C-alpha positions as MATLAB code, in Angstrom:
seq = 'MPDTKPAILDHLNQRLNLVKPSAIRAFDNEVSPIPGILKLTLGEPDFDVPEHAKQAAVAAIEANDSHYSASNGKIELRRAIAGFLADRYGLHYQPESEIVVTTGATEAIYDSLTALLNPGDKVLIPTPAFPLYTPVTVMAGGEPIYLNTEENGFVLRPEQLQAAIDQYGDEIKAIVLNYPSNPTGVVYSEDEIKALADILKQTDIVVISDEIYAELSYGDAHTSIAKFLPDQTLVLNGVSKSHAMTGYRIGFVAGPAELIKRVGMVHQFATTTASNPAMVAATEALSTVQGKQDSLDMREAYRERRDYLYKELSDLGFEIPKPDGAFYIFAKIPADLDQDDLAFSRDLAKQNKLAFVPGSFFGPGGESYVRLSYAASMDNLKEAVKRLTAYVEDQRAK';
ca = [
      76.177 -102.251   43.097;
      74.680  -98.965   41.707;
      76.659  -96.093   40.309;
      75.566  -92.517   40.941;
      73.896  -90.947   38.024;
      76.664  -88.615   36.594;
      74.571  -85.506   36.288;
      73.782  -85.629   40.043;
      77.340  -85.142   40.875;
      77.398  -81.688   39.317;
      74.667  -80.551   41.667;
      75.991  -81.625   45.119;
      77.049  -79.329   47.938;
      79.981  -77.533   46.443;
      81.337  -76.641   49.849;
      82.468  -80.125   50.290;
      84.794  -79.770   47.356;
      86.736  -77.242   49.478;
      87.590  -79.661   52.154;
      89.341  -82.890   52.381;
      88.957  -86.123   54.540;
      90.914  -86.233   57.698;
      94.639  -86.435   56.884;
      95.314  -88.088   60.281;
      92.814  -90.825   59.535;
      94.083  -91.158   56.021;
      97.696  -91.492   57.217;
      96.695  -93.996   59.913;
      94.921  -96.076   57.282;
      98.000  -95.868   55.094;
     100.389  -97.272   57.691;
      98.047  -99.664   59.429;
      98.663 -102.557   56.998;
     102.413 -102.560   57.727;
     103.077 -105.842   59.628;
     104.138 -105.247   63.217;
     103.509 -101.436   63.048;
     103.397  -99.635   66.352;
     101.150  -96.624   66.097;
     101.252  -93.520   68.210;
      98.841  -91.793   65.908;
      95.334  -91.455   67.206;
      94.221  -89.709   70.415;
      92.617  -92.740   71.844;
      93.040  -93.450   75.558;
      94.341  -96.941   76.162;
      92.451  -97.262   79.506;
      89.179  -99.110   79.828;
      86.067  -97.275   80.757;
      85.876  -97.245   84.542;
      83.833 -100.215   85.747;
      81.250  -98.283   87.631;
      80.493  -96.143   84.530;
      80.152  -99.410   82.434;
      77.737 -100.934   85.044;
      75.629  -97.784   84.951;
      75.242  -98.221   81.148;
      74.445 -101.913   81.687;
      71.830 -101.101   84.232;
      70.138  -98.582   81.885;
      70.025 -101.225   79.066;
      68.503 -103.738   81.452;
      65.996 -101.175   82.688;
      64.856 -100.657   79.087;
      65.965  -97.037   79.036;
      65.602  -97.148   75.226;
      63.158  -94.394   74.320;
      63.853  -90.797   73.123;
      65.417  -88.608   75.762;
      65.093  -84.826   75.865;
      66.961  -83.428   72.879;
      69.374  -81.350   74.930;
      70.191  -84.450   76.948;
      68.874  -86.161   80.081;
      68.383  -83.565   82.766;
      70.157  -85.732   85.222;
      73.318  -85.618   82.986;
      72.986  -81.820   82.532;
      72.818  -81.441   86.213;
      75.937  -83.646   86.676;
      77.678  -81.444   84.037;
      76.660  -78.297   85.786;
      77.995  -79.693   89.179;
      81.204  -80.884   87.504;
      81.953  -77.414   85.863;
      81.213  -75.625   89.111;
      83.354  -78.021   91.232;
      86.400  -78.306   88.915;
      86.463  -74.955   87.147;
      84.213  -72.516   89.026;
      81.878  -72.168   86.135;
      78.170  -71.840   86.797;
      75.474  -72.855   84.231;
      71.739  -73.648   84.504;
      71.153  -77.329   83.541;
      67.775  -76.470   82.077;
      68.855  -73.829   79.617;
      72.573  -73.465   79.409;
      73.847  -77.003   78.569;
      73.457  -79.237   75.553;
      74.621  -82.757   75.497;
      76.138  -83.695   72.111;
      77.321  -86.888   70.343;
      80.900  -86.314   71.414;
      82.950  -83.113   71.350;
      83.196  -83.480   67.563;
      79.478  -82.781   67.268;
      79.832  -79.945   69.790;
      82.345  -78.258   67.427;
      80.037  -78.790   64.462;
      77.001  -77.524   66.365;
      78.736  -74.404   67.682;
      80.324  -73.189   64.469;
      77.139  -73.934   62.452;
      74.916  -72.054   64.918;
      77.224  -69.032   64.684;
      78.418  -68.633   61.149;
      76.910  -66.753   58.227;
      78.559  -66.908   54.748;
      81.766  -64.922   54.681;
      82.225  -64.823   58.509;
      85.813  -65.233   59.577;
      86.954  -67.624   62.443;
      90.246  -67.140   64.001;
      92.145  -70.444   64.521;
      95.468  -70.472   66.379;
      97.748  -73.042   64.782;
      98.943  -75.709   64.942;
      95.422  -76.846   65.756;
      93.079  -79.898   65.701;
      92.266  -80.323   62.040;
      88.486  -80.439   62.379;
      87.920  -76.826   62.999;
      88.799  -75.898   59.437;
      86.407  -78.129   57.456;
      83.606  -77.432   59.771;
      84.139  -73.627   59.379;
      84.332  -74.001   55.585;
      81.126  -76.195   55.333;
      79.345  -73.617   57.462;
      80.207  -70.877   54.952;
      83.003  -69.301   57.117;
      86.531  -68.528   56.380;
      89.343  -69.793   58.654;
      92.057  -67.218   59.480;
      95.132  -68.976   60.888;
      97.238  -67.470   63.586;
     100.659  -69.211   63.601;
     101.802  -69.536   67.209;
     105.064  -71.522   66.647;
     107.348  -68.508   67.397;
     105.459  -67.879   70.781;
     105.933  -71.380   72.057;
     102.558  -72.414   70.578;
     100.729  -69.868   72.824;
      98.574  -67.165   71.240;
      99.836  -63.796   72.491;
      97.614  -60.768   73.153;
      99.412  -58.658   70.550;
      98.990  -61.352   67.908;
      95.156  -61.552   68.704;
      94.885  -57.762   68.559;
      96.603  -57.557   65.243;
      94.212  -59.945   63.784;
      91.242  -58.015   65.231;
      92.660  -54.753   63.852;
      93.027  -56.325   60.367;
      89.570  -58.074   60.072;
      87.476  -56.200   62.492;
      83.733  -56.960   62.386;
      84.263  -59.714   59.798;
      85.447  -62.016   62.688;
      82.557  -64.004   64.182;
      84.502  -66.402   66.406;
      87.709  -67.622   67.622;
      88.461  -71.204   68.516;
      90.704  -71.938   71.528;
      91.869  -75.392   72.383;
      93.851  -75.941   75.512;
      95.311  -78.105   76.739;
      96.163  -78.294   73.025;
      95.896  -80.995   70.528;
      98.588  -81.330   69.083;
     101.104  -79.557   71.197;
     100.022  -80.297   74.777;
     100.545  -76.628   75.639;
      98.378  -75.023   78.221;
      97.535  -71.415   79.014;
      98.132  -69.927   82.530;
      95.390  -67.947   84.231;
      97.174  -64.776   83.409;
      97.552  -65.604   79.697;
      93.857  -66.526   79.483;
      92.874  -63.215   81.203;
      94.968  -61.274   78.848;
      93.167  -62.675   75.790;
      89.817  -62.177   77.510;
      90.537  -58.524   78.197;
      90.997  -58.032   74.449;
      88.046  -60.194   73.331;
      85.619  -58.422   75.831;
      86.098  -55.237   73.709;
      84.579  -57.171   70.715;
      81.518  -59.191   69.779;
      83.682  -62.252   68.900;
      82.257  -65.408   70.262;
      84.847  -67.753   71.861;
      84.520  -71.463   71.181;
      86.722  -72.853   73.946;
      87.436  -76.504   73.308;
      88.467  -77.840   76.682;
      88.053  -81.515   76.148;
      91.599  -82.138   77.698;
      90.954  -79.883   80.691;
      91.097  -82.697   83.206;
      94.446  -83.685   81.842;
      96.293  -80.602   83.110;
      99.594  -81.420   84.834;
     100.652  -78.204   86.469;
      98.486  -75.341   87.600;
      94.678  -75.996   87.690;
      92.979  -75.448   84.373;
      91.385  -71.985   83.953;
      88.497  -71.610   81.481;
      88.254  -68.367   79.527;
      84.564  -68.490   80.469;
      85.644  -67.403   83.906;
      86.468  -63.983   82.501;
      84.195  -63.925   79.421;
      81.001  -65.841   80.386;
      78.655  -63.804   78.142;
      80.500  -64.617   74.837;
      81.997  -68.023   75.397;
      80.877  -71.513   74.556;
      82.633  -74.132   76.535;
      83.161  -77.556   74.955;
      84.036  -80.623   76.875;
      83.077  -84.325   77.336;
      84.079  -87.611   78.829;
      85.958  -89.087   75.937;
      89.443  -88.018   77.037;
      89.044  -87.641   80.765;
      87.320  -90.974   81.367;
      88.418  -93.047   78.404;
      84.918  -93.130   76.926;
      85.688  -92.169   73.345;
      83.270  -94.820   71.996;
      80.367  -93.611   74.210;
      80.332  -90.384   72.252;
      79.206  -87.996   74.996;
      80.303  -84.329   74.767;
      78.578  -81.089   75.792;
      78.414  -77.343   75.148;
      77.808  -74.876   77.880;
      77.204  -71.156   77.501;
      74.613  -68.285   77.774;
      71.067  -69.413   77.228;
      70.344  -67.588   73.992;
      73.600  -68.959   72.394;
      72.866  -72.494   73.750;
      69.299  -72.234   72.222;
      70.892  -71.832   68.782;
      73.396  -74.667   69.424;
      70.600  -76.891   70.650;
      68.641  -76.296   67.328;
      71.507  -77.491   65.315;
      72.029  -80.453   67.564;
      68.312  -81.289   67.370;
      68.364  -81.305   63.567;
      71.605  -83.202   63.338;
      71.163  -86.079   65.848;
      68.041  -85.512   67.905;
      69.537  -86.745   71.029;
      72.513  -88.681   72.425;
      72.371  -92.356   73.461;
      70.533  -92.999   76.644;
      72.848  -95.703   78.121;
      75.923  -93.663   77.305;
      74.375  -90.602   79.047;
      73.727  -92.636   82.113;
      77.283  -93.779   82.097;
      78.571  -90.218   81.690;
      76.293  -89.096   84.568;
      77.972  -91.703   86.739;
      81.424  -90.570   85.601;
      80.847  -86.879   86.252;
      78.832  -86.902   89.501;
      80.185  -89.533   91.722;
      83.269  -89.517   94.016;
      84.835  -92.401   92.142;
      84.112  -90.773   88.764;
      85.862  -87.562   89.800;
      88.821  -89.578   90.947;
      89.090  -91.622   87.728;
      90.338  -88.756   85.610;
      92.922  -87.790   88.297;
      94.235  -91.329   88.294;
      94.534  -91.437   84.537;
      96.214  -87.968   84.507;
      99.044  -89.247   86.856;
      99.610  -92.116   84.491;
      99.808  -89.849   81.516;
     102.113  -87.565   83.415;
     104.642  -90.436   83.843;
     104.470  -91.253   80.279;
     104.880  -87.683   79.369;
     108.003  -87.426   81.456;
     109.565  -90.478   79.975;
     109.028  -89.604   76.399;
     110.064  -85.905   76.824;
     113.448  -87.054   78.163;
     114.085  -89.817   75.668;
     113.182  -87.750   72.640;
     115.089  -84.719   73.853;
     118.176  -86.860   74.225;
     117.756  -87.937   70.672;
     117.866  -84.221   69.490;
     114.127  -83.472   69.132;
     113.104  -80.005   70.273;
     109.885  -80.272   72.310;
     107.645  -77.531   73.855;
     107.137  -79.378   77.192;
     103.502  -80.506   77.189;
     101.620  -79.594   80.440;
      98.416  -81.144   79.368;
      96.581  -83.613   77.078;
      98.564  -86.753   76.000;
     100.595  -85.627   73.031;
     104.315  -84.808   72.373;
     104.796  -82.362   69.458;
     108.438  -82.759   68.529;
     110.510  -80.894   65.967;
     112.539  -83.136   63.829;
     116.253  -82.646   64.431;
     117.990  -80.541   61.768;
     120.221  -83.329   60.601;
     117.205  -85.509   59.598;
     114.682  -85.132   56.747;
     112.663  -81.885   57.535;
     109.729  -83.010   55.331;
     107.528  -84.267   58.164;
     105.331  -86.392   55.890;
     108.356  -88.069   54.214;
     109.992  -88.521   57.620;
     106.855  -90.194   59.029;
     106.269  -92.433   56.046;
     109.965  -93.644   56.067;
     109.985  -94.146   59.871;
     106.783  -96.341   59.483;
     108.229  -98.245   56.567;
     111.818  -98.756   57.814;
     111.208  -99.232   61.552;
     107.453  -99.927   61.891;
     106.680  -96.930   64.040;
     103.970  -94.412   63.142;
     103.704  -90.740   64.278;
     101.443  -88.139   62.697;
     103.099  -85.501   60.382;
     102.955  -82.023   62.028;
     101.883  -80.311   58.931;
      98.518  -81.992   59.218;
      97.814  -79.478   61.985;
      98.288  -76.322   59.909;
     100.829  -73.458   59.824;
     103.591  -73.858   62.377;
     103.412  -77.634   62.302;
     105.850  -78.057   59.382;
     108.932  -80.200   60.400;
     107.206  -81.440   63.542;
     105.709  -84.872   64.407;
     102.927  -85.638   66.894;
     103.100  -88.678   69.186;
     100.124  -89.815   71.280;
     101.356  -91.242   74.601;
      97.889  -92.708   75.307;
      99.639  -96.034   75.127;
     101.108  -98.416   77.620;
     104.677  -97.692   78.922;
     105.806 -101.107   77.413;
     104.587  -99.729   74.020;
     106.242  -96.327   74.562;
     109.537  -98.001   75.406;
     109.429 -100.102   72.357;
     108.629  -96.933   70.299;
     111.698  -95.145   71.758;
     113.754  -98.281   70.888;
     112.538  -98.127   67.277;
     113.034  -94.450   66.993;
     116.413  -94.497   68.382;
     117.430  -97.259   65.891;
     115.984  -95.188   63.005;
     117.713  -91.918   64.016;
     121.083  -93.581   64.463;
     120.725  -95.357   61.142;
     119.806  -92.063   59.311;
     122.796  -90.229   60.981;
     125.215  -93.039   60.006;
     124.343  -92.561   56.254;
];
């Protein structure tokens, strides 16, 4: 196997030296070899892809739908996305010019930030947050500015946003909002979103609104900030979480035509176009009566799991902001246990074969917390509670 010529290594993209590989993936890889390990680490729905969506993909393959599609995605899918956004969230976009289909929401994040940022631009990121926003910002030449929301129940408050704007002014190019949130499961009410929009509309800050978990809102209907701020918002979503189609890699970005034109350019240079059979399956998922019901059925199953874990962990002494969306519990480690969340998580995995994600991986405000994904069967969740209870009791007995 060849080794890289040493001199070449001195001339590679230096921005990559400023970022690290995914800590979540690294920790998952670390604990996976433990025999009998039960992992609640990755945000991976345990449901199968709905049968009718799978059959749509099969039919596309059998029909030899194997040639390049339009770079921004099949027009049928973009129309389905436009209909879905209008029906669910009251958002209205032109399929021809205001929607780009991406290879998952991950690419949507990359395309959006890359299209917006110039070197030195600042990006506001309320934390704890999905870790991907930081490396993409850095690789695009931007600077992440973290807004720790722990003291506010993990919700960005208007006064906190205004203070950041007052401090950094025109240096701020964008803000990333993710709600329902990964890792906390926290949602924003319509009034809370409107309050943030009222501040942002006085600026030229672009909102990257990552709403990939919008279909998994348990309380009031999800309100997109694009409802109040359509001219400066990019809405990110997809079918990975709502329809358990993570491996199909279909996401999308919707927004004003001129912004979408730039996002589409990055997308075209990065991947050309998404996979045809996957786009056909996503069209089925988003446009049919059954497809629109699928996400609601999954949501109810997640709600039951949320309620079970919330009670059981609370009884063990974990403090939890009750998640009203997504499929995560973000739990503060009880004060009488090890407050080093990485050490706690490693010991739990080693001693009782149960894996959570350390909260510090999600940035400021995540220290001394752990994230549990309840995208797992009730049987596995009950076993997880059993192992966690045994671990906690053993630690308290020492």
